[in-house]
N, CA, C and O of each residue as an XYZ file, in Angstrom:
788
protein
N     142.368     99.079    103.514
C     141.719     98.878    105.194
C     142.592    100.093    106.228
O     142.189    101.041    106.902
N     143.796     99.589    105.991
C     144.521    100.708    106.982
C     144.172     99.914    108.735
O     144.616    100.559    109.685
N     143.645     98.993    108.957
C     144.004     98.085    110.458
C     143.242     96.739    110.560
O     142.301     96.254    109.931
N     143.830     96.421    111.354
C     143.527     95.082    110.951
C     142.559     94.729    111.914
O     141.907     93.701    111.733
N     142.326     95.591    113.142
C     141.492     95.919    113.923
C     140.842     97.125    114.740
O     141.129     97.732    115.771
N     139.556     97.194    113.529
C     138.608     99.278    114.303
C     137.535     98.648    114.879
O     136.731     97.949    114.262
N     137.506     98.933    116.299
C     136.291     98.805    116.882
C     135.969    100.182    117.713
O     136.666    100.851    118.475
N     134.229    100.368    117.111
C     134.204    101.419    117.344
C     133.511    101.368    119.636
O     133.361    102.258    120.472
N     133.358    100.080    119.662
C     133.007     99.977    121.748
C     134.633    100.271    121.775
O     135.371    101.031    121.148
N     134.862     99.069    123.049
C     135.986     98.434    123.039
C     136.221     97.586    122.627
O     135.482     97.069    121.790
N     137.577     96.938    123.089
C     138.041     95.306    123.384
C     138.456     94.823    123.904
O     139.639     94.754    123.571
N     138.171     94.141    124.953
C     138.402     93.167    125.886
C     139.313     91.731    125.477
O     138.592     90.747    125.315
N     140.684     91.515    125.307
C     141.655     90.024    125.208
C     141.807     89.248    125.714
O     142.942     89.273    126.189
N     141.161     88.224    126.017
C     141.403     87.613    127.103
C     142.186     85.933    126.490
O     141.929     85.173    125.556
N     143.297     85.946    127.697
C     144.465     85.042    126.879
C     145.718     84.881    126.412
O     146.126     86.039    126.322
N     146.425     84.292    126.123
C     147.519     84.544    125.534
C     147.567     84.257    124.220
O     147.259     83.185    123.700
N     148.165     85.755    123.412
C     147.257     86.128    122.047
C     149.148     86.897    121.546
O     150.064     87.384    122.208
N     148.839     86.501    119.478
C     149.619     87.520    119.060
C     148.941     87.889    118.257
O     147.865     87.299    118.165
N     149.193     88.920    117.383
C     148.517     89.999    116.671
C     149.348     90.509    115.993
O     150.518     90.264    116.285
N     149.064     91.401    114.844
C     150.042     91.944    113.753
C     149.384     93.525    112.973
O     148.397     93.322    112.265
N     149.721     94.590    113.037
C     149.136     95.013    112.204
C     148.715     96.740    113.327
O     149.234     97.340    114.267
N     147.500     96.883    112.447
C     147.035     97.984    113.497
C     145.795     98.145    113.881
O     144.788     97.928    113.207
N     145.867     98.566    115.082
C     144.573     97.983    116.053
C     144.477     99.639    116.688
O     145.455    100.236    117.138
N     142.544    100.426    116.577
C     142.230    101.179    117.180
C     141.780    101.170    118.101
O     141.881    100.000    118.471
N     141.109    101.909    119.101
C     140.117    101.613    119.428
C     139.199    102.793    119.934
O     139.686    103.596    120.730
N     138.287    102.894    119.639
C     137.416    104.079    120.049
C     137.105    104.415    121.630
O     136.620    105.436    122.119
N     137.516    103.302    122.208
C     137.059    103.119    123.535
C     138.548    103.017    124.342
O     139.728    103.298    124.134
N     137.955    102.604    125.079
C     139.709    101.662    125.854
C     140.263    100.317    125.212
O     139.834     99.980    124.108
N     140.903     99.790    125.662
C     141.455     97.964    125.480
C     142.144     97.097    126.678
O     143.097     97.317    127.426
N     141.639     96.496    126.592
C     142.303     95.978    128.102
C     142.714     94.274    127.456
O     142.242     93.707    126.471
N     143.572     93.873    128.267
C     144.448     92.230    127.839
C     144.022     92.242    128.737
O     143.389     93.123    129.321
N     144.374     90.971    129.087
C     143.946     89.442    130.578
C     144.923     88.202    130.040
O     144.668     87.033    129.750
N     145.945     88.844    130.037
C     146.698     87.207    129.692
C     148.226     87.510    129.581
O     148.588     88.571    130.089
N     149.193     86.708    128.975
C     150.081     87.401    128.186
C     149.917     87.565    126.843
O     149.258     86.821    126.117
N     150.534     88.567    126.504
C     150.408     89.038    124.844
C     152.204     89.355    124.381
O     153.126     90.006    124.871
N     152.061     88.706    123.488
C     153.211     89.206    122.287
C     152.809     89.584    120.943
O     152.676     88.688    120.110
N     152.582     90.891    120.597
C     152.274     91.018    119.694
C     153.556     92.590    118.510
O     154.312     93.545    118.688
N     152.859     91.674    117.327
C     154.119     92.680    116.500
C     155.521     91.692    116.116
O     155.710     90.629    116.708
N     156.546     92.254    114.945
C     157.940     91.515    115.539
C     158.385     92.999    115.010
O     157.647     93.862    114.535
N     159.638     93.050    115.201
C     160.549     93.593    114.829
C     160.403     93.312    113.282
O     160.214     94.417    112.775
N     160.403     92.554    112.512
C     160.116     93.020    110.664
C     158.281     94.050    110.623
O     157.908     95.058    110.023
N     157.618     93.105    111.584
C     156.424     93.917    111.236
C     155.895     94.474    112.524
O     155.448     93.730    113.398
N     155.949     95.959    112.663
C     155.838     96.355    114.073
C     154.517     96.973    114.517
O     154.120     98.029    114.027
N     153.926     96.388    115.333
C     152.158     96.293    115.728
C     152.147     98.195    116.431
O     152.858     98.679    117.311
N     150.843     98.974    115.440
C     150.545     99.809    116.297
C     148.992     99.804    116.484
O     148.018     99.530    115.783
N     149.346    100.476    118.469
C     147.791    100.373    118.592
C     147.127    101.330    119.420
O     147.708    101.579    120.477
N     145.966    101.975    119.182
C     145.931    102.702    119.754
C     144.612    103.365    119.899
O     143.844    103.621    118.972
N     144.370    103.696    121.563
C     142.995    104.188    122.588
C     142.495    104.830    122.271
O     143.393    105.631    122.009
N     141.235    105.515    121.870
C     140.633    106.342    122.275
C     139.959    107.294    123.611
O     139.765    108.509    123.636
N     139.739    106.456    124.483
C     139.143    106.623    125.097
C     139.372    106.323    126.591
O     139.598    105.170    126.960
N     139.320    107.238    127.349
C     139.743    108.166    128.645
C     140.863    106.219    129.671
O     141.902    105.976    130.285
N     139.532    105.444    129.121
C     140.364    104.248    130.357
C     142.068    103.746    129.369
O     142.987    103.180    129.961
N     142.129    104.063    128.066
C     142.798    103.723    127.270
C     143.575    102.371    127.636
O     142.811    101.468    127.973
N     144.658    102.111    127.638
C     144.699    100.908    127.234
C     145.581    100.372    128.642
O     146.367    101.044    129.309
N     145.051     98.514    128.912
C     145.589     97.736    130.308
C     145.557     96.470    129.670
O     144.838     95.846    128.889
N     146.809     96.308    130.419
C     147.415     94.546    130.196
C     147.598     94.500    131.545
O     148.041     95.299    132.370
N     146.913     92.766    131.618
C     147.044     92.700    132.976
C     147.574     91.429    132.730
O     146.742     90.542    132.535
N     148.989     91.068    132.685
C     150.042     89.459    132.784
C     150.843     90.907    131.448
O     150.610     92.055    131.072
N     151.948     89.650    131.193
C     152.963     89.708    130.114
C     152.364     90.478    129.444
O     151.188     90.341    129.106
N     153.482     91.890    129.003
C     153.104     92.640    127.566
C     154.296     92.907    126.955
O     155.311     93.449    127.392
N     154.012     92.418    125.806
C     155.260     92.690    125.137
C     155.081     93.228    123.491
O     154.992     92.354    122.629
N     155.041     94.421    123.157
C     154.637     95.178    122.058
C     155.646     95.603    121.457
O     156.185     96.653    121.805
N     156.085     94.870    120.450
C     157.286     95.017    119.236
C     156.887     96.418    118.060
O     157.064     96.430    116.841
N     156.384     97.367    118.830
C     156.101     98.609    118.126
C     155.002     99.877    119.066
O     155.518    100.699    119.823
N     154.378     99.850    118.969
C     153.647    101.267    119.024
C     152.354    101.235    120.065
O     151.469    100.523    119.591
N     151.962    101.861    121.472
C     151.063    101.953    121.951
C     150.935    103.987    122.441
O     151.487    104.787    123.196
N     149.632    103.950    121.212
C     149.354    105.390    122.072
C     147.932    105.527    122.356
O     146.949    105.132    121.729
N     148.073    106.309    123.665
C     146.506    106.492    124.729
C     147.074    107.389    125.378
O     148.237    107.789    125.438
N     145.654    107.809    126.106
C     145.399    108.453    127.232
C     145.997    108.226    128.350
O     146.436    109.012    129.190
N     145.985    106.936    128.301
C     146.833    106.414    129.704
C     146.852    105.376    129.367
O     145.850    104.842    128.893
N     148.953    104.254    129.619
C     148.829    103.095    129.495
C     149.409    102.399    130.880
O     150.163    102.921    131.701
N     148.856    101.104    130.902
C     148.939    100.798    132.442
C     148.905     99.084    132.589
O     147.968     98.301    132.432
N     150.511     98.822    133.003
C     150.849     97.240    132.405
C     150.773     96.772    133.996
O     151.299     97.336    134.955
N     149.955     95.565    133.986
C     150.126     95.195    135.686
C     151.057     93.982    135.205
O     150.313     93.104    134.771
N     152.311     93.625    135.123
C     152.699     92.422    135.011
C     153.879     93.289    134.173
O     153.894     94.482    133.868
N     155.315     91.725    133.805
C     155.567     92.245    132.916
C     156.069     93.118    131.600
O     155.954     92.368    130.631
N     156.581     94.405    131.183
C     156.583     94.989    130.382
C     157.947     94.913    129.144
O     159.139     94.948    129.450
N     157.460     94.816    127.874
C     157.996     95.542    126.648
C     157.685     95.734    126.305
O     157.233     94.907    125.513
N     157.140     97.530    126.090
C     156.744     97.602    124.847
C     157.279     99.411    124.228
O     157.222    100.504    124.792
N     157.866     98.908    122.585
C     158.915     99.519    122.020
C     159.107    100.829    122.293
O     160.173    101.356    122.612
N     157.467    101.629    122.089
C     157.673    103.639    122.397
C     156.140    103.307    122.974
O     155.288    102.462    122.700
N     156.211    104.100    123.646
C     154.943    104.561    124.383
C     154.646    105.983    124.690
O     155.345    106.742    125.360
N     153.477    106.248    124.092
C     152.574    107.533    124.037
C     151.371    107.841    124.628
O     150.213    107.620    124.273
N     151.925    108.488    125.765
C     150.633    109.157    126.261
C     150.370    110.200    126.234
O     150.933    111.199    126.681
N     148.979    109.973    125.398
C     149.181    111.664    125.296
C     146.867    111.063    124.315
O     146.481    109.967    123.909
N     146.007    112.609    124.380
C     144.907    112.277    123.673
C     144.643    111.719    122.764
O     145.217    112.264    121.820
N     144.114    110.950    122.466
C     143.923    110.066    120.438
C     142.516    110.260    119.774
O     141.468    109.797    120.226
N     142.667    111.138    118.442
C     141.035    111.025    118.361
C     140.727    109.962    117.679
O     141.337    109.049    117.122
N     139.006    110.467    117.941
C     138.937    108.528    117.198
C     138.667    109.065    116.127
O     138.707    110.254    115.811
N     138.259    107.758    115.294
C     138.291    107.123    114.110
C     137.209    107.410    114.142
O     136.521    106.999    115.077
N     136.551    108.367    112.955
C     135.425    107.623    111.949
C     135.310    106.761    111.389
O     135.657    106.522    110.232
N     134.438    105.714    112.649
C     133.302    104.317    112.037
C     132.637    104.444    110.770
O     131.615    105.084    110.523
N     133.482    103.624    109.855
C     132.795    103.983    108.406
C     131.580    103.056    109.035
O     131.544    102.267    109.979
N     130.163    103.720    107.650
C     128.924    102.920    107.449
C     129.328    102.059    106.293
O     129.254    102.602    105.191
N     130.013    100.006    106.368
C     129.907     99.530    105.306
C     128.595     99.278    104.302
O     127.541     98.719    104.603
N     128.963     99.839    103.066
C     127.976     99.104    102.105
C     128.285     97.719    101.778
O     129.089     97.333    100.930
N     127.212     96.687    102.908
C     127.712     95.189    102.487
C     127.131     94.661    101.310
O     127.508     93.516    101.059
N     126.001     95.354    100.195
C     125.581     94.906     99.150
C     126.336     93.780     98.576
O     125.822     92.662     98.575
N     127.840     94.031     97.953
C     128.294     93.407     96.789
C     128.366     92.457     97.924
O     127.167     92.397     98.194
N     129.128     91.436     99.031
C     129.316     90.703     99.948
C     127.666     90.269    100.219
O     127.615     89.489    101.169
N     126.547     90.513     99.742
C     125.581     89.810    100.264
C     124.981     89.316     98.707
O     124.382     88.284     98.404
N     125.344     90.342     97.968
C     124.777     89.485     96.256
C     125.646     88.314     96.245
O     125.158     87.185     96.188
N     127.333     88.581     96.313
C     127.805     87.124     96.323
C     127.474     85.672     96.930
O     127.499     84.545     96.434
N     127.147     86.169     98.229
C     126.786     84.705     99.120
C     125.439     84.415     99.012
O     124.941     83.357     99.397
N     124.678     85.565     98.364
C     122.780     85.024     97.482
C     123.312     84.098     96.084
O     122.643     83.132     95.717
N     124.547     84.498     95.376
C     124.806     83.879     93.854
C     124.900     82.664     94.316
O     124.277     81.827     93.662
N     125.954     81.978     95.990
C     126.349     80.801     96.048
C     126.000     80.251     96.987
O     126.718     79.532     97.682
N     124.047     80.657     97.295
C     123.680     79.264     98.500
C     124.213     80.190     99.673
O     124.844     79.581    100.537
N     124.127     80.993     99.778
C     124.982     80.972    101.171
C     124.546     82.450    102.114
O     125.235     83.356    102.583
N     122.978     82.154    102.113
C     121.990     83.041    103.019
C     121.879     81.922    103.585
O     121.839     80.732    103.274
N     121.817     82.866    104.916
C     121.470     81.581    106.090
C     120.364     82.260    107.122
O     120.178     83.474    107.040
N     119.799     81.656    107.869
C     119.000     82.890    108.686
C     120.029     81.921    109.820
O     120.848     81.009    109.710
N     119.033     83.260    111.652
C     120.701     83.361    112.384
C     120.356     81.274    112.786
O     119.543     80.355    112.686
N     121.615     81.637    113.221
C     122.368     79.959    113.890
C     123.042     79.709    115.074
O     123.867     80.425    115.640
N     122.624     78.657    115.383
C     123.600     77.998    116.520
C     124.471     76.619    116.172
O     124.099     75.491    115.847
N     125.286     76.975    116.301
C     126.184     75.173    115.657
C     126.644     74.949    117.119
O     126.883     75.720    118.048
N     126.671     73.863    117.003
C     127.066     73.042    118.101
C     128.363     71.471    117.899
O     127.960     70.317    117.752
N     129.833     71.855    117.948
C     130.432     70.832    117.736
C     131.272     71.156    116.913
O     131.300     72.314    116.496
N     132.338     70.016    116.396
C     133.424     70.419    114.872
C     132.973     70.953    113.808
O     132.453     70.025    113.188
N     132.877     71.757    113.310
C     132.635     72.645    111.967
C     133.556     72.510    110.886
O     134.394     73.367    111.166
N     133.849     72.077    110.039
C     134.361     72.659    108.474
C     133.611     72.494    107.511
O     133.103     71.547    106.911
N     133.633     74.453    107.420
C     132.939     74.508    105.806
C     134.111     74.585    105.005
O     133.826     75.163    103.956
N     135.328     74.245    105.049
C     136.225     74.235    104.284
C     136.211     76.251    103.546
O     136.192     77.354    104.092
N     136.225     75.959    102.680
C     136.608     77.147    101.815
C     134.807     77.948    101.482
O     134.240     77.039    100.876
N     134.014     78.867    101.580
C     132.992     79.069    101.463
C     132.788     79.483    100.192
O     133.432     80.338     99.583
N     131.540     78.618     99.682
C     131.555     78.766     98.169
C     131.315     80.701     98.047
O     130.840     81.443     98.907
N     131.901     81.096     96.522
C     131.531     82.358     96.763
C     132.758     83.608     97.836
O     133.296     84.682     97.570
N     132.737     82.635     99.151
C     133.998     83.242     99.861
C     133.106     84.269    100.808
O     133.792     85.003    101.520
N     131.842     84.400    100.901
C     130.972     84.692    101.650
C     129.816     84.104    102.470
O     128.752     84.027    101.857
N     129.825     83.674    103.745
C     128.904     83.184    104.224
C     128.119     84.560    104.857
O     128.684     85.223    105.728
N     126.711     84.949    104.326
C     125.869     85.781    105.341
C     124.774     85.639    106.153
O     123.706     85.283    105.654
N     124.901     85.930    107.692
C     123.665     85.446    108.178
C     122.977     86.528    108.634
O     123.563     87.474    109.162
N     121.329     86.478    108.431
C     120.607     86.802    108.717
C     120.146     86.614    110.567
O     119.408     85.766    111.068
N     120.702     87.448    111.066
C     120.751     87.451    112.645
C     122.126     86.754    113.483
O     123.259     86.803    113.006
N     121.802     86.101    114.816
C     123.239     85.713    115.059
C     123.942     84.560    114.666
O     123.356     83.929    113.787
N     124.914     84.130    115.005
C     125.809     83.165    114.796
C     126.701     82.797    115.772
O     127.890     83.113    115.796
N     125.870     81.843    116.914
C     126.893     81.511    117.624
C     127.493     80.046    117.419
O     126.711     79.242    116.911
N     128.916     79.534    117.779
C     129.082     78.696    117.322
C     129.600     77.204    118.623
O     129.238     77.896    119.575
N     129.722     76.879    118.795
C     130.101     76.255    120.550
C     130.703     74.911    119.756
O     130.030     74.157    119.054
N     132.027     74.802    120.017
C     133.066     73.734    119.361
C     133.995     74.573    118.999
O     134.300     75.633    119.546
N     134.539     73.976    117.863
C     135.688     74.416    116.707
C     134.873     74.699    115.339
O     134.205     73.982    114.594
N     135.221     76.037    115.346
C     135.073     76.439    113.101
C     136.169     76.657    113.128
O     136.880     77.165    113.996
N     136.507     76.014    111.486
C     137.233     75.966    110.627
C     136.623     76.357    108.862
O     135.669     75.855    108.268
N     137.216     77.004    108.577
C     136.925     78.119    107.520
C     137.385     79.213    106.648
O     137.581     80.303    107.184
N     137.670     79.030    104.861
C     138.133     79.827    104.135
C     137.373     81.095    103.829
O     136.470     80.714    103.084
N     137.225     82.674    104.038
C     136.430     82.855    103.077
C     136.386     84.300    104.289
O     137.291     84.759    104.986
N     134.596     84.807    104.114
C     134.032     85.876    105.368
C     133.222     85.339    105.684
O     132.738     84.419    105.025
N     132.725     85.788    106.975
C     131.253     85.002    107.791
C     131.029     87.247    107.883
O     131.789     88.200    108.055
N     129.374     87.018    107.612
C     128.728     88.417    107.448
C     127.518     88.010    108.514
O     127.110     86.873    108.278
N     127.076     88.434    109.244
C     126.213     88.031    110.153
C     125.679     89.537    110.714
O     126.470     90.331    111.222
N     124.302     89.814    110.564
C     123.037     91.554    110.371
C     123.537     90.849    112.460
O     124.697     91.186    112.696
N     123.096     90.325    113.299
C     123.728     89.964    114.868
C     124.827     89.830    114.824
O     125.692     89.815    113.948
N     124.738     89.654    116.542
C     125.882     88.834    116.791
C     126.613     87.843    116.852
O     126.198     86.714    117.117
N     127.879     88.158    116.597
C     128.927     86.390    116.012
C     130.123     86.083    117.633
O     131.065     86.650    118.187
N     129.443     85.074    117.771
C     130.083     84.469    118.813
C     130.101     83.113    118.376
O     129.325     82.425    117.713
N     131.584     82.852    119.123
C     132.492     81.903    119.004
C     132.879     80.955    120.336
O     133.625     81.644    121.031
N     132.785     80.383    120.611
C     132.315     79.050    122.055
C     132.813     78.178    122.030
O     132.224     77.134    122.313
N     135.119     78.205    121.420
C     135.755     76.805    121.397
C     137.103     77.920    120.452
O     137.126     79.151    120.467
N     137.904     77.166    119.854
C     138.560     77.646    118.765
C     138.060     78.056    117.517
O     136.853     77.824    117.434
N     138.424     78.451    116.762
C     138.165     79.554    115.942
C     139.131     79.709    114.236
O     139.496     80.870    114.050
N     139.510     78.778    113.152
C     140.753     78.951    112.630
C     139.952     79.078    111.133
O     139.211     78.297    110.535
N     140.635     80.922    110.706
C     139.481     81.455    109.795
C     140.792     81.697    108.842
O     141.708     82.329    109.369
N     141.021     81.140    107.134
C     142.067     81.467    106.217
C     141.336     82.760    105.420
O     140.221     82.706    104.901
N     142.122     83.802    105.443
C     142.378     84.652    103.911
C     141.570     83.893    102.466
O     141.954     82.830    101.978
N     140.559     84.591    102.020
C     139.975     84.154    100.556
C     140.113     85.660     99.752
O     139.575     86.737    100.007
N     140.715     85.412     99.071
C     141.071     87.193     97.938
C     140.919     87.501     99.392
O     140.878     86.904    100.467
N     140.844     88.934     98.832
C     140.659     90.714     99.053
C     139.586     90.681    100.483
O     139.352     91.658    101.195
N     139.081     89.421    100.648
C     137.753     89.888    101.377
C     137.990     89.701    102.615
O     138.936     89.005    102.983
N     136.976     90.434    103.635
C     136.993     90.263    105.272
C     137.072     88.952    105.847
O     136.744     87.908    105.283
N     137.530     89.077    107.013
C     137.106     87.466    107.428
C     136.175     87.519    107.891
O     135.395     86.652    107.497
N     135.459     88.782    109.299
C     134.096     88.722    110.156
C     133.788     89.719    109.974
O     134.574     90.657    110.101
N     132.447     89.884    109.588
C     131.391     91.500    109.397
C     130.531     91.004    110.649
O     130.025     89.883    110.602
N     130.360     91.823    111.770
C     129.358     91.645    112.258
C     128.161     93.254    112.033
O     127.862     94.032    112.938
N     127.905     93.299    111.222
C     126.957     94.953    111.034
C     126.264     95.136    111.992
O     125.866     96.156    111.429
N     125.643     95.139    113.046
C     124.759     95.714    114.039
C     125.003     95.154    115.802
O     124.381     95.306    116.854
N     126.128     94.529    115.425
C     125.921     93.657    116.846
C     127.877     94.031    117.273
O     128.612     94.998    117.069
N     128.072     92.567    117.977
C     129.195     92.296    118.538
C     130.373     91.458    117.993
O     130.198     91.396    116.776
N     131.154     90.988    118.230
C     132.440     89.792    117.777
C     132.905     89.309    119.148
O     133.744     90.052    119.656
N     132.569     88.273    119.846
C     132.650     87.543    120.663
C     133.350     86.029    120.427
O     132.699     85.061    120.035
N     134.848     85.991    120.744
C     135.742     85.118    120.824
C     135.951     84.419    121.381
O     137.013     83.995    120.924
N     135.615     83.667    122.456
C     136.116     83.148    123.916
C     136.717     80.989    123.278
O     136.052     80.007    122.951
N     138.260     81.260    123.423
C     138.854     80.443    122.656
C     139.804     80.582    122.196
O     140.019     81.794    122.177
N     141.234     79.624    121.418
C     141.838     80.385    120.933
C     141.289     80.052    119.663
O     140.621     79.046    119.423
N     141.778     81.437    118.429
C     141.759     81.863    117.332
C     142.823     82.494    116.484
O     143.763     83.078    117.023
N     142.715     82.400    115.161
C     143.603     82.242    114.035
C     142.684     82.938    113.590
O     141.544     82.476    113.591
N     142.957     84.304    113.068
C     142.169     85.269    111.956
C     142.792     86.195    111.251
O     143.321     87.242    111.624
N     142.648     85.559    109.825
C     143.499     86.737    108.820
C     142.713     87.438    107.919
O     142.131     87.024    106.916
N     142.775     88.750    108.484
C     141.672     89.877    107.525
C     140.893     90.329    108.403
O     140.846     90.077    109.607
N     139.942     91.377    107.435
C     139.463     92.794    108.611
C     138.845     91.512    109.538
O     138.870     90.289    109.401
N     138.109     92.711    110.855
C     137.178     91.798    111.864
C     136.491     93.241    111.764
O     137.309     94.161    111.776
N     135.160     93.613    111.670
C     134.498     94.628    111.286
C     133.192     93.962    112.967
O     133.129     92.755    113.202
N     132.606     94.691    113.584
C     131.915     94.955    114.778
C     131.017     96.682    115.049
O     131.325     97.635    115.766
N     130.568     96.597    114.687
C     129.902     97.567    115.071
C     129.882     98.008    116.376
O     129.718     99.206    116.606
N     130.012     97.286    117.175
C     129.481     96.914    119.085
C     130.738     96.598    119.032
O     131.629     96.891    118.235
N     130.687     95.559    120.581
C     132.017     95.702    120.947
C     132.957     94.481    120.358
O     132.646     93.832    119.360
N     134.430     94.222    121.310
C     135.096     92.818    120.525
C     135.490     92.795    121.868
O     135.638     93.706    122.683
N     135.750     90.562    122.013
C     135.865     91.081    123.254
C     136.074     89.179    122.524
O     136.361     88.254    123.283
């Protein structure tokens, strides 16, 4: 895929966090909190195309590079390489999700929109893919191994721990947004046609 996170809208990241890989935002990225992204052994690459670029409110440590039309850090800053320049947008791919739907269907993992409450542990999702027709909202903690695909919005209000399964993505919102309000560990592609918070 080439990216850990590729967002066609904007990203708002609230709270402390770590990230690895390559992040591109076709609009802007705002970080509120203390971040430690990348490592000397695994440098992070962050790029933003929107005029507001990259903004961090809090301690910002990026082992790697940030490339954006504007870079602003309100707090302690440690960025290995800052490149203030125009950044072209990345064409946002239209995914053919048919093979994922077929995996979910074959394993009884196709559901209508869901709103879940409390602590939920799905373990290994049968076949690796859970497909939601509509929105998925989880209020509480969620643990799973595999991939969640929703045709609408995905909102986690609480902690989420996802473990990669084979070469599947982690979270896909086909037509909506991904919003995580709480601590999270996500291993794999996060795809949102809309915004990511």
